[in-house]
N, C-alpha and C positions, 0 to 999 in steps of 0.2 A: 503496498499500499503506501499509497506516493503522501513523505509529508506534502501543509497547509502551506509551502510556500514552493514546494515542481505543478502543485497545483496551481498555481499566477506565473509559471514560469511559460512565458513567448513559444518556445520552443515546442513545451507541449503540449501545445492551442491548436487542437485539426485546427478548430475556425482561420488560423489566423496560413498553415499549410494550401486550404481552400483559399480562401484568399489571395498568397504570391505565387501560387501556381495559375489562379484567372488570370493575373494581369497581367503573367508571362506568358502562357499561349497566347495574348490577347494582342500580344506587343511585338508576338510573331508572327500573330495573321496583317497587323499593321498592313503591311509590309507587299506582302500577298495581294489584298487585299483592294489599293491603291494604284494598284490596276486596270482593277473589276470596276473605281472608281464606285463604291463600295464601304459603307464602314462596317465592323464588327454585329451591330445589328443589322444596320441594314443589310448585312447578310444572311442572316442565321436567318428573318423576312422571307429573301425569298429561296433558303435553298426550303423552308415548307411550303412557298406557293409553289417549285418545281418538283416536292412530295405528291404536293393533290396533283397540281393537274399531267404530269405521268402518269396517276391512280384514273385520273379524266371526272376527277370532281369539285369539285367552286369550295370556292373560301370565303366562305365567310366573316369578316372582321373578328367579332365574338373570339369565334372557335379559333382564330390566328392567336389572341390574348393570354384566350388560357394556354391554348400547347406556348407558345415564348417565355410564360407565365409573366407577363404583361400586361399595366393597366390600360390604359384607351389613351389617358391624361402622355402619354409615353408613346404609345404609340400610336398616333392619329399623325404627331408630326413626323414620323420618318413613315408615313405610307403615304405624305401630301411629298415630300421626295422624292421616296422611289416615283411618284404618281407625275413629278413636274420635270422629269426625269423623262421622261414616258416607257418605264421601265413595266405599269398594271395600273389597270382601271377599278379606279372605287367608284362601285355601284348602287347607287340603295333598290329596297324592292320596291318591284308598286306594290308590293298585299302590307306591309309593316316596312311604312317606312326608316323605324331606327335600325333593319339593318342591314346591312350594308355588303356588297358583294366584294370578293375580289380578283380580276384576274390578268392574268400576266397577256404583255405585247410579244407582238411580234419579237423586239428589242430585249427584252426580258425575256427570254424563253432562247435567244438569243443568246444570251450573254454565260449559259448552266453551263455550253460548249464553253466557255472559255473559265470557265471555274473552276472542271474538275478537275487539272491539277489541283487545288488549289489543300484539298489535304495531301495531300503525300508532299508536295513541298515541305508544306507543317510540317510537317515528320521527318524527314530529311534532312539526315545530323541531328537528332538525337537519344540514338545509339538508343530504345528502348527501344523490345521485345513486343511487339506486334498483340501476340499470347498478351503479356503485360496488360498492355495496356484495355485493350478486347476487362478481364480478365478490373484492374484497373473503373471502365465506362459502365461494368456492373455492380460493382462495387457502391461507386456515389449516385447511381438505381435507385437501390437496396434502398440507403443514406437519407434521400433525397425519397423520398415514396415513406418511413419511417416519421420521417420531419411534417410533411404531408400529411399526415394519419389514413395510410393508410399501407395494404397487404404488399409486401414486397412482392416482385416477380420473379422469377423466373432469368 
């Protein structure tokens, strides 16, 4: 059992390890995404839209927010900038004007091909085996599920 001083050591904090790793990963993404003229949050939005488009599904802003764990105050400016850039269209539902659907434009679809090399380039030179990264991703998902009060998924 760790003593009280060890419990408050920065190096013993899971939250700090996650925070520092997040900052390092995001910094590594920055130059790769600059080539696509995307910020990291915009890249995440595009990943979901590409995924949904490939599955033949429309994306509602509310669903996107849930998936990315972003509120509408954060998401709306991101979507507005992506729409102004011509990557997506935002359309209000005729049946319920509170519902906004997102559709990729041809330019948004074309950006997917340019983005395909980003994950591999990000990990190039990191020196972590793909199996370890997959295990880490599973552990983080389980932790997130536990923190959000859900049953962990395999």
